Backbone as CSV, one residue per row, in Angstrom:
resi,resn,N_x,N_y,N_z,CA_x,CA_y,CA_z,C_x,C_y,C_z
1,MET,-1.652,16.925,12.884,-2.483,16.746,11.610,-2.097,14.765,11.386
2,PHE,-0.418,14.371,11.896,-0.431,12.888,11.986,-0.150,13.425,13.200
3,ARG,-0.280,11.655,13.708,-0.810,11.313,15.295,0.802,9.613,15.204
4,LYS,0.066,8.796,14.204,0.789,7.417,13.734,1.441,7.557,12.588
5,ILE,2.942,7.913,12.616,3.137,7.364,11.585,3.873,5.881,11.063
6,LEU,4.380,5.586,9.701,4.409,4.001,9.947,5.841,4.469,8.659
7,VAL,6.976,3.238,9.123,7.734,3.725,7.655,7.963,2.423,7.234
8,ALA,7.789,2.288,6.151,8.598,0.662,5.599,9.935,0.568,5.093
9,TYR,9.930,-0.009,6.061,12.305,-0.537,6.124,12.996,-1.012,5.939
10,ASP,12.975,-1.706,4.560,14.310,-2.560,4.210,15.624,-1.806,4.737
11,GLY,16.023,-0.857,4.435,17.732,-0.669,4.758,18.013,-0.601,3.776
12,SER,17.370,-0.408,2.437,17.573,0.258,0.856,18.081,1.760,1.654
13,ASP,18.874,2.320,-0.020,18.646,4.302,0.566,17.523,5.073,0.486
14,GLY,15.984,4.088,-0.997,15.343,4.667,-0.556,14.669,5.098,0.701
15,ALA,14.345,3.450,1.906,13.969,3.675,2.617,14.291,4.624,3.769
16,LYS,15.905,4.650,3.593,16.385,5.228,4.644,15.995,6.786,4.016
17,LYS,15.323,7.508,2.946,15.206,9.338,2.740,13.812,8.561,3.657
18,ALA,13.401,7.704,3.352,11.817,7.785,3.690,12.097,7.881,5.153
19,LEU,12.803,7.231,6.103,13.091,7.581,7.439,13.470,8.903,7.519
20,ASN,14.627,9.538,7.426,14.460,10.132,7.977,13.479,11.605,6.882
21,GLN,12.437,11.388,6.165,11.571,12.432,6.273,9.925,11.602,7.335
22,ALA,10.751,10.770,7.912,8.804,10.403,8.704,10.145,11.038,10.148
23,CYS,11.050,10.832,9.744,11.607,11.380,11.239,11.263,12.801,10.982
24,GLU,11.509,13.987,10.228,11.428,14.919,10.456,9.401,15.936,10.574
25,LEU,8.792,15.203,9.899,7.351,15.495,10.499,7.131,14.186,11.515
26,SER,7.936,13.749,12.023,7.443,13.061,13.361,7.935,14.262,14.350
27,THR,8.875,14.621,13.953,9.287,16.146,14.918,8.263,17.052,14.686
28,VAL,7.891,17.508,14.263,7.013,18.615,13.587,5.782,18.546,14.474
29,MET,5.702,16.973,13.605,3.932,17.082,14.335,3.614,16.159,15.974
30,GLN,4.615,15.284,16.360,5.447,15.030,17.819,3.985,14.163,17.196
31,ALA,4.676,13.556,16.308,3.336,11.387,16.297,4.685,10.223,16.566
32,GLU,4.291,9.637,17.180,4.410,7.803,17.391,4.386,7.731,15.463
33,THR,6.230,6.813,15.876,6.271,6.793,14.359,7.302,5.207,14.679
34,TRP,7.004,4.873,13.888,7.347,3.256,13.434,7.945,2.934,12.151
35,ALA,9.054,1.965,12.520,9.531,1.142,11.241,9.244,-0.119,11.172
36,VAL,8.886,-0.466,10.219,8.343,-2.739,10.404,9.165,-2.902,8.924
37,ALA,9.998,-3.068,9.257,10.768,-4.437,7.590,10.002,-6.100,8.087
38,VAL,10.247,-6.007,6.828,9.210,-6.810,6.141,10.494,-8.539,5.262
39,LEU,9.516,-9.706,6.782,10.217,-10.407,5.878,10.004,-11.271,4.742
40,GLU,10.312,-11.086,3.168,8.733,-11.643,2.593,9.738,-12.804,1.920
41,HIS,11.823,-12.950,1.406,11.778,-13.882,0.354,12.344,-15.422,1.523
42,LEU,10.870,-16.081,1.382,10.892,-17.297,1.862,11.051,-19.110,1.203
43,PRO,12.362,-20.088,1.057,11.825,-21.003,-0.027,10.885,-21.639,-0.453
44,LYS,10.237,-21.102,-1.471,8.688,-21.796,-2.031,8.916,-23.515,-2.186
45,TYR,10.354,-24.089,-2.218,10.339,-25.470,-1.912,11.450,-25.987,-1.314
46,ALA,11.267,-25.978,-0.069,11.940,-26.799,0.774,12.579,-27.677,0.910
47,ALA,13.548,-28.393,1.223,13.935,-29.756,1.422,13.136,-30.401,2.543
48,THR,13.486,-29.109,4.182,13.212,-29.915,5.303,12.962,-28.772,5.919
49,VAL,11.808,-28.947,6.423,11.433,-28.364,7.498,12.684,-27.469,7.859
50,GLY,14.299,-28.013,8.397,15.074,-27.480,8.879,15.158,-25.918,8.314
51,GLU,15.281,-26.434,7.216,15.926,-25.380,5.418,15.047,-24.367,5.844
52,VAL,14.074,-24.504,5.787,12.317,-23.099,6.540,12.988,-22.267,7.774
53,GLU,12.770,-23.210,8.723,13.569,-22.701,9.790,14.803,-21.558,9.731
54,GLU,15.605,-22.444,9.408,17.141,-21.731,9.247,17.300,-20.593,7.954
55,THR,16.399,-20.414,7.301,16.252,-19.176,6.651,15.350,-18.161,7.015
56,GLN,13.869,-18.683,7.173,13.429,-17.548,8.596,14.657,-17.157,9.521
57,GLU,14.627,-17.782,10.061,16.076,-17.142,11.557,17.033,-15.921,10.894
58,GLN,17.354,-16.253,9.670,18.038,-16.009,8.949,17.835,-13.879,9.016
59,GLY,16.602,-14.360,8.063,15.338,-12.930,7.593,15.459,-12.861,8.472
60,ARG,15.565,-13.114,10.337,15.155,-12.591,11.744,16.048,-11.511,11.561
61,GLN,17.144,-12.245,11.784,18.278,-11.970,12.225,18.973,-10.195,11.376
62,TYR,18.998,-10.158,10.178,18.735,-9.679,8.927,18.231,-8.232,9.443
63,LEU,17.077,-8.338,9.904,16.121,-7.630,9.895,16.341,-6.817,11.256
64,GLY,16.679,-7.386,12.075,17.256,-7.253,13.406,18.274,-6.062,13.528
65,THR,18.792,-6.165,12.557,19.885,-5.183,12.403,19.771,-3.947,11.450
66,ILE,18.884,-4.345,10.493,18.849,-2.818,9.819,17.783,-2.102,10.208
67,LEU,16.763,-3.242,11.557,16.137,-2.131,12.093,17.109,-1.411,13.737
68,VAL,17.981,-2.363,13.888,18.752,-1.493,14.815,19.614,0.222,13.870
69,GLU,19.567,-0.302,12.674,20.562,1.386,11.942,19.090,1.949,11.832
70,ALA,17.916,1.252,11.676,16.808,2.367,11.887,16.857,3.824,12.994
71,GLN,16.690,2.568,13.980,16.847,3.035,15.186,17.680,4.412,15.602
72,SER,18.842,3.937,15.223,20.324,4.830,15.094,20.050,6.042,14.411
73,ILE,19.413,6.157,13.395,19.742,7.342,12.351,18.042,7.738,13.050
74,ALA,17.484,7.226,12.950,16.392,8.245,13.992,16.710,8.733,16.074
75,ALA,17.612,7.664,16.346,17.979,8.760,17.151,18.868,10.056,17.792
76,ALA,19.389,9.892,16.175,20.112,10.869,15.457,19.881,12.233,15.564
77,LEU,18.485,12.169,14.986,17.354,12.931,14.592,16.469,13.371,15.879
78,GLN,16.978,13.076,16.839,15.818,12.312,18.183,14.568,12.377,18.338
79,VAL,14.275,10.906,17.257,12.847,10.034,17.520,13.120,9.695,18.127
80,ASP,11.786,8.930,19.021,11.963,7.939,19.768,11.536,6.516,18.362
81,LEU,12.363,6.207,17.755,11.442,4.670,16.743,11.076,3.764,17.210
82,ARG,9.977,3.427,17.258,9.743,2.078,17.317,9.401,1.032,15.875
83,VAL,10.204,-0.433,16.766,10.551,-0.992,15.376,9.286,-2.630,15.453
84,ASP,9.342,-2.790,14.138,9.001,-4.220,14.910,8.809,-5.455,13.259
85,GLN,8.714,-6.536,13.671,8.583,-7.572,12.420,8.087,-7.664,11.554
86,ALA,7.285,-8.374,10.214,6.474,-8.978,10.110,6.718,-9.713,8.438
87,ALA,5.859,-10.541,8.468,6.273,-11.628,7.467,4.843,-11.945,6.230
88,GLY,5.700,-11.889,5.038,4.128,-11.562,4.240,5.379,-10.634,2.879
89,GLN,3.608,-10.928,1.925,4.382,-9.635,0.037,4.647,-8.990,1.239
90,ALA,5.650,-7.612,0.517,5.938,-6.069,1.651,4.329,-5.514,1.433
91,ALA,4.446,-4.665,-0.342,3.289,-4.138,-0.162,1.525,-4.550,0.630
92,GLN,1.571,-5.890,0.741,0.613,-6.691,0.952,0.610,-5.943,3.088
93,THR,1.718,-6.746,3.664,2.016,-6.581,4.301,1.952,-5.056,5.090
94,MET,2.307,-4.313,4.408,2.253,-3.292,5.097,1.258,-2.056,4.860
95,VAL,0.658,-3.026,3.975,-1.076,-1.933,4.203,-1.589,-2.239,5.159
96,ARG,-1.742,-3.926,5.147,-2.621,-4.447,6.487,-1.770,-4.341,7.949
97,TYR,-0.667,-3.639,8.306,-0.221,-3.023,9.511,-0.768,-2.429,9.664
98,ALA,-0.801,-0.880,8.859,-0.969,0.166,8.585,-2.213,0.364,9.333
99,GLN,-3.484,-0.147,8.755,-5.086,-1.118,9.471,-5.398,-1.517,10.130
100,GLU,-4.743,-2.387,10.937,-4.133,-2.882,11.904,-4.051,-2.236,13.145
101,HIS,-3.064,-1.458,12.888,-2.930,-0.550,14.274,-3.284,0.960,14.318
102,GLY,-4.094,0.897,13.302,-3.971,2.455,13.203,-2.971,3.954,12.502
103,PHE,-2.802,3.395,11.879,-1.499,4.427,11.433,-2.642,5.471,10.106
104,ASP,-1.817,6.757,10.129,-2.697,7.630,9.361,-1.962,8.578,8.608
105,LEU,-0.590,7.388,8.347,0.242,8.191,7.229,1.345,7.053,6.890
106,ILE,1.725,6.373,5.667,2.820,5.208,5.579,3.660,5.872,5.153
107,VAL,4.462,5.803,4.879,6.297,6.638,4.459,7.046,5.510,3.392
108,VAL,7.254,5.766,2.218,7.601,4.732,2.028,8.425,5.165,0.803
109,GLY,9.799,5.091,0.506,10.622,5.363,0.008,10.455,4.539,-1.642
110,HIS,10.751,5.680,-3.296,10.016,5.412,-4.162,10.778,4.025,-4.499
111,SER,11.733,3.815,-4.263,12.353,2.333,-4.848,13.436,1.828,-3.493
112,GLY,12.887,0.746,-3.657,14.308,0.057,-2.720,15.153,-1.365,-3.450
113,HIS,14.682,-2.622,-2.410,15.924,-3.362,-3.092,14.679,-4.440,-4.600
114,SER,13.516,-3.672,-4.836,12.614,-4.224,-6.158,12.646,-3.964,-7.411
115,ALA,13.834,-2.320,-6.721,13.372,-1.282,-8.307,13.496,-1.997,-9.812
116,VAL,14.303,-3.264,-9.943,14.557,-3.841,-11.086,12.892,-4.215,-11.670
117,TRP,12.226,-5.138,-9.931,11.187,-6.024,-11.432,10.376,-4.344,-10.801
118,GLY,9.714,-3.610,-9.776,9.083,-2.488,-10.287,8.716,-2.390,-11.400
119,ALA,9.801,-2.044,-12.000,9.548,-1.609,-13.897,8.766,-2.827,-14.983
120,PHE,8.621,-3.522,-13.902,7.491,-5.038,-15.015,6.363,-4.938,-14.063
121,LEU,6.096,-4.729,-12.718,4.633,-5.905,-11.809,3.992,-4.175,-11.036
122,GLY,4.924,-3.151,-10.728,4.451,-2.170,-9.776,5.593,-2.014,-8.672
123,THR,5.650,-1.244,-8.244,6.608,-1.440,-7.195,6.183,-1.686,-5.972
124,THR,6.390,-1.483,-4.889,6.041,-1.731,-3.332,5.263,-0.925,-2.800
125,ALA,5.524,0.367,-3.186,5.467,1.839,-3.439,4.016,2.359,-4.247
126,ASP,3.878,1.676,-5.265,2.758,1.772,-6.083,1.790,0.842,-5.851
127,LYS,1.884,0.137,-5.021,0.336,-0.814,-4.468,0.830,-0.458,-2.700
128,ILE,1.131,0.194,-1.923,1.327,0.419,-0.731,0.089,1.290,-1.209
129,VAL,0.449,2.341,-2.518,-0.896,3.975,-2.059,-1.832,3.347,-2.874
130,ARG,-1.893,2.718,-3.587,-3.138,1.716,-4.115,-4.569,1.613,-3.152
131,HIS,-4.126,0.479,-2.459,-4.478,-0.523,-1.374,-3.939,0.066,0.198
132,ALA,-3.915,1.512,0.875,-3.574,1.864,1.473,-4.943,2.354,2.239
133,PRO,-4.925,2.170,3.587,-6.273,2.720,4.615,-5.994,4.447,5.212
134,CYS,-4.791,5.306,4.507,-4.561,5.856,5.210,-3.618,6.564,4.108
135,SER,-3.348,7.954,4.542,-2.687,8.532,3.083,-1.237,7.750,3.394
136,VAL,-0.705,8.411,2.159,1.092,7.761,2.144,1.467,8.687,1.175
137,LEU,2.623,8.497,1.951,3.878,9.577,1.568,4.931,8.911,0.753
138,VAL,5.035,8.899,-0.508,6.122,8.398,-1.193,7.522,9.610,-1.252
139,VAL,8.654,9.238,-0.820,9.654,9.982,-0.980,10.887,9.271,-2.032
140,ARG,11.280,10.592,-2.859,12.431,10.287,-3.965,13.333,10.233,-3.768
């Protein structure tokens, strides 16, 4: 049924649950599975260009670390997980990534790092469900 699965991964407990569920589906359906981490916290008003570049590099390093962790989790479940990084607002970026790369399922944790603000503004999962070009599985 699903041939290409995209996991929104931020290293949170919710994202780890989503990754585990995606790996189970991947095994059953023999689907290609990807985890994408989004760099979204950049300084709005930086004093120098160097400050922006330094913040971006720190963010990329952090995302690289959590994506290696995701690959280790998937490998333990015997799933070959491909990973990527993207920059932007998390929900919007995941929706666009799924559309541009032809995913037919997005798997996302119910709550991640934005759990507190989600009660006021809507969670990343809420926004992905509303705008996704494909099926979405929200894992609790």
